[in-house]
BAGUMI-959760 format. One record per residue: residue in three letters; x, y, z of N, C-alpha, C in turn; residue number from 1. Coordinates in steps of 0.05 Angstrom, whole numbers, plus 5000, padded with zeros to 4 digits. Atoms other than C-alpha are relative to their C-alpha. Layout:
REM residues N
REC  code   n_x   n_y   n_z  ca_x  ca_y  ca_z   c_x   c_y   c_z  pos
REC   ALA     X     Y     Z     X     Y     Z     X     Y     Z  NUM
...
END
This chain:
REM residues 132
REC  code   n_x   n_y   n_z  ca_x  ca_y  ca_z   c_x   c_y   c_z  pos
REC   UNK  4973  4999  5011  2704  8956  1635  5005  4975  4982    1
REC   UNK  4994  5022  5019  2726  8914  1576  5020  4981  5012    2
REC   UNK  4982  5019  4987  2760  8850  1597  5018  4985  4979    3
REC   UNK  4983  5013  5020  2794  8831  1531  5024  5019  4994    4
REC   UNK  4975  4985  5006  2865  8853  1512  5013  4987  4975    5
REC   UNK  4986  5009  5024  2898  8848  1443  5029  5009  5004    6
REC   UNK  4972  4994  4997  2974  8844  1447  5015  4992  4974    7
REC   UNK  4987  5004  5026  3021  8848  1387  5030  5001  5001    8
REC   UNK  4971  4997  4998  3092  8855  1414  5011  4982  5022    9
REC   UNK  4986  5014  4979  3130  8836  1476  4982  4985  5019   10
REC   UNK  5019  5015  4984  3067  8810  1511  4988  4976  4986   11
REC   UNK  5011  5023  5015  3052  8759  1457  5008  4973  5011   12
REC   UNK  4994  5028  4992  3049  8685  1472  5026  4992  4988   13
REC   UNK  4974  5010  5010  3117  8652  1465  5021  5022  4995   14
REC   UNK  4980  4979  5003  3154  8719  1468  5023  4997  5018   15
REC   UNK  4979  5004  4980  3194  8698  1528  5003  5023  5019   16
REC   UNK  4999  4976  4982  3182  8765  1563  4988  4993  5027   17
REC   UNK  5012  5005  4973  3171  8761  1639  4972  5012  5003   18
REC   UNK  5027  4988  4998  3110  8807  1632  4980  4983  4985   19
REC   UNK  5018  5018  5014  3080  8757  1583  4992  4978  5019   20
REC   UNK  5006  5020  4980  3084  8706  1639  4980  5011  5020   21
REC   UNK  5019  4987  4982  3048  8755  1684  4972  5000  4988   22
REC   UNK  5026  5000  5014  2993  8762  1632  4988  4972  5000   23
REC   UNK  5010  5028  5000  2987  8686  1626  4987  4992  5027   24
REC   UNK  5011  5007  4974  2975  8681  1701  4974  5015  5007   25
REC   UNK  5023  4983  4993  2922  8736  1701  4979  5002  4978   26
REC   UNK  5019  4999  5023  2884  8720  1637  4998  4973  4987   27
REC   UNK  5004  5024  5016  2857  8666  1592  5006  5007  4971   28
REC   UNK  4994  4996  5028  2884  8660  1522  4976  4993  4983   29
REC   UNK  5023  5006  5017  2827  8666  1472  5008  4992  4972   30
REC   UNK  4991  5008  5026  2868  8657  1409  5014  5022  4985   31
REC   UNK  4986  4980  5018  2905  8692  1353  4979  5018  4988   32
REC   UNK  5018  4981  5012  2875  8753  1321  5015  5021  4985   33
REC   UNK  4988  4978  5013  2888  8816  1282  4984  5026  5004   34
REC   UNK  5011  4974  4996  2875  8890  1286  5007  5017  4976   35
REC   UNK  4996  4983  5023  2868  8941  1230  5018  5023  5008   36
REC   UNK  4980  4980  4992  2932  8980  1241  5026  4997  4985   37
REC   UNK  4973  5001  5012  3003  8993  1220  5020  4997  5022   38
REC   UNK  4980  5008  4980  3061  8962  1259  5027  5013  4993   39
REC   UNK  4974  4987  5004  3128  8997  1269  5020  4988  5019   40
REC   UNK  4977  5009  4984  3196  8976  1295  5011  5024  5016   41
REC   UNK  4990  4978  4983  3215  9020  1354  5026  4992  5014   42
REC   UNK  4976  5010  4988  3279  8982  1370  4996  4973  5012   43
REC   UNK  5004  5026  4987  3270  8928  1422  4971  4993  5005   44
REC   UNK  5029  5005  4998  3194  8932  1418  4986  5014  4977   45
REC   UNK  5015  4987  5021  3140  8951  1368  4980  5020  5010   46
REC   UNK  5022  4982  4994  3087  9004  1365  4980  4999  4977   47
REC   UNK  5021  5002  5021  3021  9007  1327  4983  5026  5000   48
REC   UNK  5019  4979  5003  2976  9061  1300  4976  4988  4985   49
REC   UNK  5024  5009  5015  2905  9050  1276  5002  5009  4971   50
REC   UNK  5000  4994  5029  2894  9050  1201  4972  4998  4989   51
REC   UNK  5025  5001  5014  2836  9062  1155  5001  4981  4976   52
REC   UNK  4997  5018  5023  2864  9015  1102  4996  4971  5009   53
REC   UNK  5004  5028  4994  2838  8944  1104  5024  4983  4994   54
REC   UNK  4976  5015  5007  2905  8922  1075  5020  5000  5024   55
REC   UNK  4982  4998  4977  2940  8942  1141  4989  4983  5023   56
REC   UNK  5008  5018  4978  2935  8886  1192  5024  4996  5018   57
REC   UNK  4980  5007  4979  2973  8875  1257  4991  4974  5013   58
REC   UNK  5007  5026  4990  2975  8804  1282  5010  4997  5029   59
REC   UNK  4992  5003  4972  2976  8784  1355  4982  4979  5014   60
REC   UNK  5015  5019  4983  2940  8748  1412  4979  5015  5016   61
REC   UNK  5022  4988  4984  2875  8761  1449  4997  4984  5026   62
REC   UNK  5004  5011  4973  2866  8749  1523  4975  5011  5013   63
REC   UNK  5021  4990  4983  2808  8754  1571  5012  5002  5028   64
REC   UNK  4988  4994  4974  2832  8786  1635  4982  4990  5022   65
REC   UNK  5016  5009  4977  2809  8754  1700  4989  5024  5016   66
REC   UNK  5008  4977  4985  2808  8820  1738  5012  5025  4987   67
REC   UNK  4989  4977  5015  2818  8878  1689  5006  5024  5016   68
REC   UNK  4996  4976  4984  2812  8931  1742  5026  4999  5016   69
REC   UNK  4975  5003  4987  2874  8903  1775  5023  4996  4981   70
REC   UNK  4979  5007  5018  2913  8877  1716  5008  5022  4981   71
REC   UNK  4994  4979  5020  2907  8935  1667  5018  5022  5012   72
REC   UNK  4982  4980  4990  2939  8987  1713  5029  4990  5001   73
REC   UNK  4973  5011  5000  3000  8941  1721  5011  4999  4972   74
REC   UNK  4991  5000  5028  3004  8931  1646  5004  5028  4989   75
REC   UNK  4996  4972  5008  2995  9006  1635  5027  5010  5008   76
REC   UNK  4974  4992  4990  3056  9017  1677  5023  4987  4983   77
REC   UNK  4981  5014  5017  3096  8965  1638  5002  5013  4972   78
REC   UNK  5002  4990  5027  3073  8994  1572  5007  5030  4998   79
REC   UNK  4994  4971  5001  3090  9066  1591  4976  5016  4992   80
REC   UNK  5026  4989  5008  3017  9085  1586  4989  5018  5023   81
REC   UNK  5008  4983  4977  3016  9134  1645  5006  5029  4994   82
REC   UNK  4994  4971  5003  3009  9209  1638  4995  5009  4971   83
REC   UNK  5006  4987  5026  2996  9257  1581  5021  4995  4979   84
REC   UNK  4978  5003  5019  3064  9248  1548  5009  4971  4997   85
REC   UNK  4994  5029  5001  3062  9172  1552  5005  4991  4971   86
REC   UNK  4994  5011  5026  3090  9132  1494  4975  4987  4988   87
REC   UNK  5023  5014  5009  3026  9091  1489  4975  5011  5014   88
REC   UNK  5026  4997  4987  2952  9101  1503  4984  4975  4995   89
REC   UNK  5016  5025  5002  2904  9044  1515  4972  5008  4991   90
REC   UNK  5027  4995  5011  2840  9045  1473  4986  4974  4992   91
REC   UNK  5016  5023  5009  2784  8997  1457  4998  5001  4969   92
REC   UNK  5002  5002  5029  2784  8973  1385  4988  4973  4992   93
REC   UNK  5011  5025  5011  2753  8919  1341  5024  4982  4992   94
REC   UNK  4979  5020  5006  2797  8857  1336  4986  4976  4987   95
REC   UNK  5011  5023  5014  2784  8800  1289  5015  4975  5009   96
REC   UNK  4988  5025  4992  2797  8731  1319  5003  4982  4975   97
REC   UNK  4995  5018  5023  2824  8677  1273  4976  4983  4993   98
REC   UNK  5024  5016  5006  2757  8640  1279  4979  5017  4986   99
REC   UNK  5019  4983  5014  2723  8700  1245  4983  5018  5018  100
REC   UNK  5016  4984  4981  2691  8729  1308  5014  5027  5005  101
REC   UNK  4990  4973  4993  2698  8804  1319  4994  5005  5030  102
REC   UNK  5003  4994  4972  2710  8826  1391  5011  5028  5005  103
REC   UNK  4989  4974  4991  2722  8892  1426  5022  4993  5021  104
REC   UNK  4977  5006  4982  2790  8892  1462  5016  5025  5004  105
REC   UNK  4980  4978  4996  2839  8940  1493  5024  4995  4982  106
REC   UNK  4975  5000  5016  2899  8956  1448  5017  5023  5009  107
REC   UNK  4981  4978  4994  2961  8996  1465  5009  5012  4974  108
REC   UNK  4993  4985  5025  2968  9048  1410  5021  5021  5006  109
REC   UNK  4980  4979  4997  3025  9096  1399  4986  5026  5005  110
REC   UNK  5012  4975  4992  3010  9163  1430  5015  5024  4988  111
REC   UNK  4983  4979  5012  3063  9203  1391  5005  4995  4971  112
REC   UNK  4993  5003  5028  3083  9215  1320  5025  4983  4997  113
REC   UNK  4977  5018  5004  3132  9166  1291  5022  5016  4985  114
REC   UNK  4978  4986  5012  3200  9196  1276  5021  4980  4991  115
REC   UNK  4981  5018  5011  3239  9151  1230  4996  4971  5007  116
REC   UNK  5005  5028  4994  3207  9087  1255  4995  4984  4975  117
REC   UNK  5002  5017  5024  3212  9030  1205  4974  4984  5002  118
REC   UNK  5024  5016  5000  3145  8999  1185  5007  4970  4998  119
REC   UNK  4998  5030  5002  3138  8923  1194  4977  4992  4982  120
REC   UNK  5019  5003  5022  3103  8908  1129  4981  4976  5004  121
REC   UNK  5018  5024  4997  3076  8838  1147  4983  5002  5025  122
REC   UNK  5017  4995  4977  3047  8864  1212  5003  4979  5023  123
REC   UNK  4997  5021  4980  3075  8807  1255  5027  5004  5014  124
REC   UNK  4975  4994  4985  3127  8827  1308  5017  4975  5005  125
REC   UNK  4985  5024  4994  3147  8756  1328  5014  4989  4975  126
REC   UNK  4988  5009  5025  3159  8736  1256  5023  5018  4991  127
REC   UNK  4980  4980  5007  3197  8800  1243  5026  4997  5017  128
REC   UNK  4977  5003  4982  3243  8790  1304  5015  4974  4994  129
REC   UNK  4987  5025  5006  3257  8717  1286  5015  5001  4974  130
REC   UNK  4987  4999  5026  3276  8735  1215  5023  5020  4999  131
REC   UNK  4979  4980  5000  3324  8791  1236  5027  4988  5007  132
END
């Protein structure tokens, strides 16, 4: 099982979310990174879809989970990643760390079509929220 997790929204470092504190207790922060995807504003949280365009980048944080077999099911519950009609699905993807290293990490991707969701052009949820 992959032990790295890329987060781009409410689980990001310095987000102030209680679940981010849970993640901090159960993982080691590896650094900032990015994923080739397109970020969308879903209201009080973002969603991402994979992209084939190198111009589309989503920025976030990468963690190494201490016990992924225990931590991921809890995060799946938080992310609404349970069941066939779940909002998100968790998949392994290539993430580029800021130091240039490519790693494989779990990413929560949107599991449904986007209906009227606003794209976040710069690909950074925390920056977007702070500027609103």
